[in-house]
N, C-alpha and C positions, 0 to 999 in steps of 0.2 A: 451583437447583442452584447448591454455591457452589465458586469455582473462587479461588486466587492464583494475582494478577497480578504481571506486573513492577515497571508503575508505579502501583498504588490498590492493592494487598495485596488481601485476597478483599474478594469481590465476589460478588453476588448476578447468575447471570445466568438466561432459560431457556433452554429446548429450540430450541426457537422464533427464537432467535437465533446459534445456532451456524451458523458454514457451513460448509460442509465440501469440501475440498481431495482429490480423490481419489487425485491422487498426492504430495501432501505437496506442497510449497517447494524448489523450488531449493536441493541440502543439508541438509535436512527432511525427505526425504520420505517419515518417520513419523509427521509430526506434519500429520492430517490434520482439523481442527477448533479453527478459530479463531473467535475471536468480534472487534466490529470496536468502542469503546470512544471515548470520547472523549479527545483530549489534556486539554484545557481548556478551562473556559468561555468563546465567543466565540476559537477557535484552529482554523483552516483544517486544524493536527493533527491523527491523529484515532493509535486503537495498535491491529492487529490484532495479539489477545493468541492465542497457543494456550491451547486449552483443558486440553490433559495436559501443559507444560510449565510451570510458573509465571516464568522464569526468559526464557521466548522471546516479544518482543516488541518488532516493529517496527515504527516511527514511520512512519506514509504523509499524503500530503495527496492530493486532485487532482490530478494533472499543470494541467488545462486552470485552474489559476487561475495558476499560475504561467510558463507557458510560454500563451501567445492558439490559439500557429500549429499545437500539437498531436494529431498524426493518432494512430489507433490503428486496424488495418486484419483485424479475426479472421476465422479461414480457417472454411473450412465445419466443417471439425475442431472446431475446438474450440465455436463456435455450435453443434454437435449438443453434443457434450459434454457443454457448460450447459447446455443444454436452451436455449438464448434464443429467443425470440419476437420480439421485438422493442426499442428502444432502453428503455421506460420501465422497465425491473425491470433496467438492463443497469448497473454501476457502472466504476468503473477509477480504479487507481489507484496511486500510483509512493511505492516503496520509498526514503525517505533515508534518507544515514546522516549522520548530527548531528554534529559537530565543531562542539569550542569554537576557535575563537568562531565561534555560531552562522554570522555570512554566509557561512563556507565551507560547511556544510553542502550536499550533494547532492543530487539525486534520481535513478532509474533511472529513464530512459524508454525506456531498450531491450529492457530486463525485465519490463510493467505487469502489474499480479494485478490480473483485470476477474472480477469480481461478476454473476451471476446472482440478484438483491436475492428472486427470487420462492420461485423453486424453491430458497435459502439453495445455491449451489454456486459455487466457486471455483478459479479455476486464474490462476497467474503464466504470461504465457510470453515468446515472444520474439518477438521484430520483427526482421526482416529488412531493416529502411531503416537504412542506414548514416550516416544523420545523428543518429541518435540513441545514445545513449551509457551507462553505466551511473551516467557523474559530472557533470550537470548541474548547474551554481550553483544556487542557488535565488531569491538574491539578490545583483543587480548591484549590487555594489560602484563606486560613483563609486572613479575611479584619485585623486582630490584626496585623497579621506580615507586611503583606503589608503596615502600621503606622509605623510600627517600620524599614521597609527598607528608611524611606524616612528624 
């Protein structure tokens, strides 16, 4: 099937690429079919693109690439809802808020997107861990660099 995308124009996708979000994504509850597309070659960033709305595409990344001490504890209800049988088919992503300049880009570590890649089921969850917020800088800018830019 062909879909229009926010960043890649019209592309061809297969039905088995579609990830089903039964409850949508918070603030986008009616959007329940997404595909994951590469942002660019050799990029750690991906696009979580709505199949229904061409203008809805979230820039996502693996939070573990930027935050090595990041942990996500899934509740039994999430494990059951997503039919997770083990970690081999589990993917966790953070939605980014891309800023200009890019070094101000933040990751939402409070609300990771959890995907069962075998069953193609997804859900954005909210962690109760107070050390995580919705705005963690993904690039640590040294003070000397930011001072020189003034």
